[in-house]
Structure formats: structure tokens, C-alpha cells
C-alpha positions as CSV (number, residue, x, y, z in Angstrom):
1,X,14.1,9.4,34.3
2,X,14.8,8.1,31.0
3,X,12.7,8.4,28.2
4,X,11.5,4.8,28.2
5,X,11.0,4.6,31.7
6,X,8.9,7.6,31.6
7,X,6.8,6.1,28.7
8,X,6.4,2.8,30.4
9,X,5.4,4.0,34.0
10,X,2.4,6.4,32.0
11,X,1.4,3.2,30.4
12,X,1.3,1.4,33.5
13,X,-0.5,4.0,35.3
14,X,-3.1,4.1,32.4
15,X,-3.0,0.2,32.5
16,X,-3.9,0.2,36.4
17,X,-6.3,2.9,36.3
18,X,-8.4,1.0,33.5
19,X,-8.2,-2.4,35.7
20,X,-9.6,-0.6,38.7
21,X,-12.2,1.1,37.1
22,X,-13.5,-2.0,35.3
23,X,-13.2,-4.3,38.4
24,X,-10.1,-6.5,37.2
25,X,-8.3,-5.5,40.4
26,X,-10.6,-3.9,43.7
27,X,-13.9,-3.7,43.3
28,X,-15.1,-7.2,41.6
29,X,-19.0,-5.6,41.3
30,X,-17.2,-3.7,38.4
31,X,-16.1,-6.3,36.4
32,X,-19.4,-6.4,34.1
33,X,-18.1,-3.7,32.1
34,X,-16.7,-5.6,29.4
35,X,-16.0,-4.1,25.7
36,X,-14.2,-6.7,23.7
37,X,-12.4,-4.2,21.7
38,X,-10.8,-2.6,24.5
39,X,-10.3,-6.2,26.1
40,X,-8.3,-7.5,23.3
41,X,-6.2,-4.4,23.2
42,X,-5.7,-4.7,27.2
43,X,-4.9,-8.3,27.1
44,X,-2.0,-7.4,24.7
45,X,-0.7,-4.6,26.8
46,X,-0.5,-6.4,29.7
47,X,1.5,-8.9,28.0
48,X,3.8,-6.0,26.9
49,X,4.0,-4.4,30.1
50,X,5.0,-7.8,31.3
51,X,7.9,-7.9,28.7
52,X,9.1,-4.7,28.9
53,X,9.2,-4.4,32.7
54,X,9.7,-7.8,33.7
55,X,6.6,-7.9,36.1
56,X,4.6,-11.3,35.8
57,X,1.9,-9.7,37.7
58,X,0.6,-8.1,34.2
59,X,0.7,-11.8,32.6
60,X,-1.4,-12.8,35.4
61,X,-4.0,-9.7,34.8
62,X,-4.0,-10.4,31.2
63,X,-5.0,-14.4,32.4
64,X,-7.8,-12.6,34.6
65,X,-9.1,-10.4,31.9
66,X,-9.4,-13.4,29.2
67,X,-11.5,-15.2,31.6
68,X,-13.5,-12.6,32.5
69,X,-14.3,-11.7,28.7
70,X,-15.0,-15.3,28.0
71,X,-17.7,-15.3,31.1
72,X,-19.2,-12.0,30.7
73,X,-19.2,-11.9,26.7
74,X,-19.7,-15.7,25.8
75,X,-23.0,-15.7,27.5
76,X,-26.2,-13.8,27.8
77,X,-26.5,-10.7,29.9
78,X,-28.4,-11.3,32.9
79,X,-31.0,-9.2,31.3
80,X,-31.8,-11.1,28.7
81,X,-34.2,-13.8,29.0
82,X,-32.0,-16.3,26.8
83,X,-29.5,-17.7,29.4
84,X,-26.0,-19.2,29.7
85,X,-23.3,-19.5,26.6
86,X,-24.3,-18.2,23.5
87,X,-23.0,-21.5,21.6
88,X,-25.9,-23.2,23.8
89,X,-23.4,-25.4,25.3
90,X,-24.0,-26.8,29.0
91,X,-22.2,-24.8,31.8
92,X,-19.4,-27.4,32.1
93,X,-19.2,-27.7,27.7
94,X,-19.4,-23.8,27.7
95,X,-16.4,-23.8,30.1
96,X,-14.3,-26.3,27.8
97,X,-15.2,-24.3,24.4
98,X,-16.2,-20.3,25.5
99,X,-15.9,-19.1,22.0
100,X,-17.8,-21.5,20.5
101,X,-20.9,-19.3,19.9
102,X,-18.7,-16.3,19.0
103,X,-18.5,-13.2,21.9
104,X,-20.9,-10.0,22.4
105,X,-19.7,-6.4,21.4
106,X,-20.4,-5.4,25.0
107,X,-22.6,-2.9,24.3
108,X,-24.9,-1.2,26.7
109,X,-28.4,-1.3,24.7
110,X,-30.3,-4.7,24.3
111,X,-29.5,-5.8,20.6
112,X,-32.3,-5.1,18.1
113,X,-35.0,-7.2,17.7
114,X,-35.8,-9.3,14.9
115,X,-38.9,-7.0,13.6
116,X,-37.5,-4.0,15.1
117,X,-36.9,-1.2,12.3
118,X,-33.1,0.0,11.8
119,X,-32.2,3.2,13.8
120,X,-28.2,4.0,12.1
121,X,-28.0,6.1,14.7
122,X,-29.3,3.9,17.8
123,X,-27.4,1.1,16.1
124,X,-24.1,2.0,17.2
125,X,-24.9,1.3,21.1
126,X,-27.0,-1.5,20.5
127,X,-24.9,-5.2,21.1
128,X,-24.6,-8.0,19.1
129,X,-21.3,-9.2,17.5
130,X,-18.7,-7.7,15.3
131,X,-16.8,-9.7,12.9
132,X,-13.6,-7.0,13.1
133,X,-14.1,-7.2,17.2
134,X,-13.8,-11.3,17.2
135,X,-11.0,-10.9,14.8
136,X,-8.9,-8.6,17.2
137,X,-9.7,-10.9,20.4
138,X,-8.6,-14.1,18.4
139,X,-4.8,-11.8,17.9
140,X,-5.0,-11.7,21.6
141,X,-5.9,-15.2,22.3
142,X,-2.7,-16.2,19.9
143,X,-0.8,-13.6,21.8
144,X,-1.9,-15.6,25.3
145,X,-1.0,-19.2,23.8
146,X,2.9,-17.3,22.8
147,X,3.5,-16.1,26.2
148,X,1.8,-19.2,28.4
149,X,2.5,-21.8,26.2
150,X,-1.1,-22.8,26.7
151,X,-2.7,-24.6,23.8
152,X,-6.3,-23.7,24.8
153,X,-5.9,-20.1,23.9
154,X,-5.1,-21.4,20.5
155,X,-8.1,-23.9,20.2
156,X,-10.2,-20.9,21.4
157,X,-8.8,-18.5,19.0
158,X,-9.6,-21.3,15.9
159,X,-12.9,-22.3,17.5
160,X,-13.9,-18.4,17.6
161,X,-13.1,-18.0,14.0
162,X,-15.3,-21.2,12.9
163,X,-18.0,-19.6,15.0
164,X,-17.3,-16.6,12.4
165,X,-18.5,-18.8,9.5
166,X,-21.9,-17.5,10.2
167,X,-20.8,-13.8,9.1
168,X,-20.5,-15.3,5.6
169,X,-23.8,-15.4,3.5
170,X,-24.4,-16.3,0.1
171,X,-27.2,-14.1,-2.2
172,X,-28.1,-15.6,-5.3
173,X,-25.0,-17.3,-5.6
174,X,-22.3,-14.9,-4.4
175,X,-20.6,-14.6,-1.2
176,X,-20.5,-11.7,1.1
177,X,-19.7,-10.9,4.4
178,X,-22.1,-8.9,7.4
179,X,-20.8,-6.0,9.6
180,X,-22.7,-7.0,12.4
181,X,-24.9,-10.1,13.4
182,X,-27.3,-10.6,16.4
183,X,-25.8,-12.0,19.5
184,X,-26.9,-15.5,18.6
185,X,-25.4,-15.2,14.9
186,X,-29.0,-16.4,13.7
187,X,-29.4,-13.1,11.6
188,X,-27.4,-9.8,10.3
189,X,-28.0,-6.7,12.1
190,X,-26.1,-4.4,9.6
191,X,-25.6,-5.7,6.1
192,X,-23.0,-3.9,4.7
193,X,-19.1,-5.6,4.9
194,X,-16.2,-4.1,6.7
195,X,-13.5,-3.5,4.2
196,X,-10.7,-5.3,5.8
197,X,-13.2,-8.2,7.4
198,X,-12.5,-10.8,4.6
199,X,-8.5,-10.0,4.7
200,X,-8.5,-10.3,8.5
201,X,-10.1,-13.8,8.7
202,X,-8.0,-14.9,5.6
203,X,-4.7,-14.1,7.5
204,X,-6.4,-15.7,10.7
205,X,-7.4,-18.8,9.1
206,X,-3.8,-19.1,7.2
207,X,-2.3,-18.6,10.8
208,X,-4.3,-20.8,12.8
209,X,-4.2,-24.2,10.7
210,X,-0.7,-24.5,11.7
211,X,-0.9,-23.4,15.3
212,X,-4.0,-25.6,15.8
213,X,-3.8,-28.5,13.5
214,X,-6.3,-30.6,14.7
215,X,-8.7,-27.8,13.4
216,X,-6.7,-27.3,9.9
217,X,-9.2,-28.9,7.7
218,X,-11.9,-27.1,8.8
219,X,-9.9,-23.5,8.8
220,X,-8.4,-24.3,5.2
221,X,-12.1,-24.5,3.9
222,X,-12.6,-21.4,5.5
223,X,-9.7,-19.6,4.3
224,X,-10.6,-20.6,1.1
225,X,-13.8,-18.9,1.4
226,X,-12.5,-15.6,2.9
227,X,-9.7,-15.8,-0.1
228,X,-12.7,-16.1,-2.4
229,X,-14.0,-12.7,-0.7
230,X,-11.0,-10.9,-1.0
231,X,-10.6,-11.5,-4.8
232,X,-10.5,-8.0,-6.5
233,X,-10.6,-6.0,-3.5
234,X,-9.4,-2.5,-2.6
235,X,-7.3,-2.8,0.6
236,X,-6.8,1.3,0.5
237,X,-8.3,3.7,3.1
238,X,-8.2,7.2,4.6
239,X,-9.3,6.4,8.0
240,X,-6.9,6.8,10.7
241,X,-8.0,3.6,12.2
242,X,-8.2,1.8,9.2
243,X,-4.8,2.4,8.2
244,X,-3.4,1.2,11.8
245,X,-5.4,-2.2,11.1
246,X,-4.1,-2.4,7.6
247,X,-0.3,-1.9,8.7
248,X,-1.2,-4.5,11.5
249,X,-2.5,-6.8,9.0
250,X,0.6,-6.5,6.8
251,X,3.1,-7.3,10.1
252,X,0.7,-10.8,10.1
253,X,1.0,-11.6,6.8
254,X,4.6,-11.1,6.9
255,X,4.6,-13.4,9.6
256,X,2.8,-16.2,7.7
257,X,5.4,-15.3,4.5
258,X,8.3,-15.4,6.9
259,X,8.3,-19.2,7.6
260,X,8.6,-19.6,3.5
261,X,5.0,-20.5,3.0
262,X,3.0,-19.5,0.1
263,X,0.4,-17.0,0.9
264,X,-2.6,-16.5,-1.0
265,X,-2.1,-13.1,-3.4
266,X,-4.8,-11.4,-1.1
267,X,-2.7,-11.2,2.0
268,X,0.9,-10.6,0.3
269,X,2.2,-8.0,2.5
270,X,3.9,-5.8,0.1
271,X,1.0,-5.4,-1.5
272,X,-0.8,-4.1,2.2
273,X,2.1,-2.1,2.9
274,X,1.6,-0.3,-0.9
275,X,-1.9,0.0,0.2
276,X,-1.0,1.3,3.8
277,X,1.4,3.9,2.0
278,X,-1.3,5.6,-0.1
279,X,-3.7,5.9,3.0
280,X,-1.1,7.6,5.4
281,X,-0.2,10.1,2.3
282,X,-3.8,10.9,2.2
283,X,-3.7,11.5,6.0
284,X,-0.5,13.4,5.6
285,X,-2.1,16.0,3.1
286,X,-5.4,16.3,5.2
287,X,-5.7,18.3,8.2
288,X,-7.4,15.8,10.5
289,X,-4.2,15.9,12.6
290,X,-4.3,19.5,13.0
291,X,-7.9,19.8,14.5
292,X,-8.3,20.2,18.3
293,X,-9.3,17.5,20.8
294,X,-12.9,18.5,20.9
295,X,-12.7,17.3,17.4
296,X,-10.8,13.9,17.2
297,X,-10.8,10.4,18.7
298,X,-7.9,9.6,20.7
299,X,-8.3,5.6,20.2
300,X,-8.5,5.9,16.4
301,X,-5.3,8.1,16.3
302,X,-3.5,5.7,19.0
303,X,-4.5,2.7,16.9
304,X,-2.4,4.3,13.8
305,X,0.6,5.2,16.2
306,X,0.5,1.7,17.8
307,X,0.5,0.1,14.2
308,X,4.0,2.4,13.1
309,X,5.3,1.1,16.0
310,X,4.7,-2.6,16.1
311,X,5.7,-2.2,12.1
312,X,8.9,-0.6,12.9
313,X,9.3,-2.7,15.9
314,X,9.0,-5.8,13.5
315,X,11.0,-4.6,10.9
316,X,13.4,-7.8,10.6
317,X,10.4,-9.6,9.5
318,X,10.2,-7.4,6.4
319,X,14.0,-7.0,6.1
320,X,14.7,-10.9,5.9
321,X,12.2,-10.8,3.0
322,X,13.7,-8.3,1.1
323,X,10.8,-5.8,1.8
324,X,11.9,-2.0,2.5
325,X,10.3,0.0,5.0
326,X,12.3,3.0,3.6
327,X,8.8,4.5,2.5
328,X,7.1,4.5,5.7
329,X,10.4,6.3,7.4
330,X,8.8,9.8,7.1
331,X,5.5,8.5,8.9
332,X,7.0,7.3,12.0
333,X,7.2,10.5,13.6
334,X,3.5,10.6,13.5
335,X,3.8,8.1,16.2
336,X,5.0,10.3,18.7
337,X,3.3,13.4,17.7
338,X,-0.2,11.4,18.4
339,X,1.2,9.8,21.8
340,X,2.6,13.5,22.7
341,X,-0.7,15.2,21.8
342,X,-3.2,12.8,23.8
343,X,-0.7,12.5,27.1
344,X,-1.4,16.7,27.6
345,X,-3.6,17.3,30.1
346,X,-5.6,19.7,28.6
347,X,-6.5,17.5,25.6
348,X,-7.6,14.4,27.9
349,X,-9.9,17.0,29.3
350,X,-12.2,17.0,26.1
351,X,-15.7,15.5,25.8
352,X,-14.7,12.9,23.6
353,X,-11.4,11.5,25.7
354,X,-13.9,11.5,28.9
355,X,-17.0,9.6,27.0
356,X,-14.7,6.7,25.5
357,X,-12.1,6.8,28.7
358,X,-11.4,3.3,28.8
359,X,-10.3,2.6,25.3
360,X,-8.7,5.9,24.9
361,X,-6.6,5.0,28.0
362,X,-5.9,1.5,26.8
363,X,-4.9,2.8,23.0
364,X,-2.8,5.3,24.4
365,X,-1.2,2.8,26.5
366,X,-0.7,-0.2,23.9
367,X,1.3,2.6,21.8
368,X,3.6,3.2,24.2
369,X,4.3,0.1,25.5
370,X,4.6,-1.4,21.5
371,X,7.9,1.0,21.3
372,X,9.5,-1.8,23.4
373,X,7.6,-5.0,23.1
374,X,6.4,-5.1,19.5
375,X,5.8,-8.8,19.5
376,X,3.1,-8.7,21.9
377,X,0.7,-6.7,19.5
């Protein structure tokens, strides 16, 4: 069995196991187990498998998963006194605009009530809405539109981003963003701002103006808000998954500039790559990737290996704009090292691997597939 075939079969087996565990295939009663971040990467990985293996069944799984996410995370849980679509739309209108009220995270614990004190540890397990989870799903919807030609996916992506305007607030005339909001987007749950949230909002708002022209005026205004929020920000990070996310944002920004469009300075792909390079150098000088599996989170590391695969898979975007990726060549072996580490059975026997099984397996599968289908990510 050649290297490519072996990697793709491993990825396929991981995704089939995930699909069975979460009710996408087989026991549909498990389909309530939806988690937005995991499902966003799963949609793209299914599309990547369909492309790399030439098996259309995986496009159908991506379609089904998208529908399930909208029905489960676009509505209140059965345990919530509130019923129906988060947007407040009727059943019929909600089917047409399933993302108009945003999407729940999918955490197992109920959201914190308005007058309930914040417990920072417990908040990680509580439901609500994360801006960066919504942007991840928006990106997946864009890939679904590209794959299927169905414009509804683009419209749903744009409507979700427009719903995320509620993450932006003004305090004494100063604009800021909240990291986490309540399920109905009526109040903040965590006041801090995600390091790359304004950047991701800006890139998507610029992208979607061309994809969904009927909503372009609203998206243009939103892009202006995100641009203001991005002014003077430093995108550098030494967080493993954060570096991966920034690399993916650099690719997305390069897609915008590849059409000859002028883009805001904050999303200049060359500057984003420079910030990524600094983060990768810091990571290489640390001991983080030498720890045992008991101290490592696979999904965070595979987020980086995935991004490195996508970066080099889309290198023509940068070459056509005279942007060199030579400074990143030395870091590409990291992707292989991370993938090989997490494929070893002894490392998958760790408590942290099992605790985060779904996202760990999906993230590893995504990284394996991205080497051959980078445009799906």
C-alpha cells in the first residue's frame, strides 16, 4: 500500500468511526451529539475525502451533517424552556434561514443565567455562542457552496456572519468584541476578545460580499466595523492551534488578493505570514512538542499540521502574488511529526485523547486529507 493510500484509508476510517459515534450513520438517536467546532472540520474533511477518494458518498455525509447542525445547534435544546429556532423565526422561516440567530456551541451544560456568578472553570463546559466557532462554520458553508453549487450555503454563511454583529459592543464610544455570548446573543458571557476574532470577521466579510451580492451592502458595513476593530492589533501568537488558525487566515486572505482586489492592511497575507513565522519559531524553540501524550492535546496540534498542509497545498496562491513561502519550508516536517505521533496506538491510549475523542479524530483525519485536497479547507 502506497503512502497516499495508507493516509487516506486511515482518515476514512477515522471519519467513518466519528459518523457512527455521533449518529450521522447507523443509530440516529446519537445525532443529538453535535458540537460546532468538530462538525465544521468534519464537513470539510468529508469534502476532502470525496475529492481525494472520488467517492461522492462523502459529499452526501457533508450535506447531512450540515443539515443536522442547523437543526440541532440553530435551535434551543429540548431541556430549554425556550423552544424552536434561536432566531425566533417560525418553523417554516427557520428552515429557510437556519443560521440567522447564530449557532449554539453544543456544550453539555446549560448556559450561565444572567444573574449567575461566573465560574471560569465551569464556563468552559457551558453552552452559548463562540464567535470563532461561528466563523469556522461559516468557512465550512462556503466550502459546501463551492462543492455543490447551491447558493443557499453562501446565504446561510452570510446570515450567520451578520448575526455575529451582536458580538460587537461599544463601551464609552470604543468598539470591542466579546469572546462568548449567550445562546440568544442577548448578553455577553465572557467579556474578553479572542485574539484573531476581528481578523476572521474582516476576512469573511470581505469574502462574502462577492459570494452573496444581495447582502453586500450589509456585509460591507460589517467589514468596516471589523476593520476598525483590527487596527493596531498584533496577530502574533505562540499558541499551537492559534498559529494554525492564523495560517488558515493567511490562505483565506491570499484568496481575496489573488483576484487583484485591494484589501484592508490588517488582512495583508504577507503580514499575516510574518506573524505566523514568529509564532512557529517560538514553538520550535519550546519543549511543547516533546511532551508525552498525557500532556498534549491532539486537536490543537493537528490544527497546526492541517494548516501547514493547506499552506503548502495552496502555495500557487502566494507564488502568483510573489509571496515566498521559503521561510516556512523548515516547519513543514512538523506536520508529519504531529500526524505520526497521534497515529501511534500508545499515544491514543492517553486520557486526553479519549476525553476529546471526536475532535481529536476529526482533526487528525483533516490533517491527513489536507495534503491531497487542500482546497477543501
